[in-house]
C-alpha positions in Angstrom: 67.4 48.2 -63.4 64.3 47.7 -61.4 62.3 50.3 -62.2 62.8 52.8 -59.0 64.9 55.2 -57.5 68.1 53.7 -55.8 70.7 55.7 -53.6 74.4 54.8 -54.1 77.2 55.0 -51.7 80.4 55.1 -53.6 78.8 53.7 -56.6 77.2 51.3 -54.8 73.4 50.8 -54.1 72.8 51.0 -50.4 68.8 51.7 -50.7 66.1 53.0 -52.8 62.3 52.9 -53.6 60.3 50.9 -55.9 56.4 50.5 -56.3 56.0 52.2 -52.9 58.2 49.9 -50.9 61.7 50.6 -49.5 64.7 48.4 -51.2 67.7 47.6 -48.6 70.6 46.3 -49.6 71.7 44.4 -46.5 74.3 42.0 -47.6 74.6 38.1 -47.7 75.4 37.5 -44.2 72.4 39.9 -42.9 70.0 38.7 -45.3 68.2 35.9 -43.3 68.0 38.6 -40.0 66.7 41.2 -42.3 64.0 38.9 -43.5 63.1 37.9 -39.9 62.3 41.7 -39.0 58.5 42.7 -39.4 57.3 43.7 -42.9 60.6 42.6 -44.8 60.2 40.3 -47.4 62.9 39.1 -50.3 63.6 41.8 -53.0 62.2 39.4 -56.2 61.5 42.2 -58.8 62.8 39.5 -61.6 60.7 36.5 -59.8 63.5 35.1 -58.3 64.8 36.3 -54.9 67.8 38.5 -54.8 70.0 37.3 -51.9 71.1 40.3 -49.9 68.3 42.9 -50.7 65.1 43.0 -49.0 61.9 44.9 -49.7 60.3 46.8 -46.5 56.7 47.7 -46.8 55.4 50.9 -45.7 54.1 49.8 -42.4 57.8 48.9 -41.7 59.1 52.7 -42.2 56.5 54.6 -40.9 58.5 56.0 -38.0 61.6 58.0 -38.2 63.5 55.4 -36.2 62.4 52.5 -38.2 63.4 54.2 -41.4 66.5 55.5 -40.2 67.4 51.9 -38.9 66.9 50.5 -42.2 68.6 53.3 -44.2 71.9 52.9 -41.7 71.8 49.1 -42.5 72.1 49.6 -46.0 74.6 52.3 -45.8 76.7 50.0 -43.4 76.7 47.1 -46.0 77.7 49.4 -48.8 80.5 50.8 -46.6 82.2 47.6 -46.7 82.1 47.4 -50.3 84.9 49.0 -52.7 84.3 52.0 -54.4 82.8 51.5 -57.8 
């Protein structure tokens, strides 16, 4: 779909890697708050931002804590979705 590697939970994407950046599915309710975090930007692989998904630059996932926090956020949102 977007030329990267994605990870699914019960058939729903939660996070992945594309062009060296982490992609995280944060959901529409957490989208603005996620964008306010350092090194995060809208996921816009089509040229139009995809609300509920963010890219995180490599600088934003240098520590295990930072990477784990983003992954947990993606997993938390995917857990709210019905299995596919």
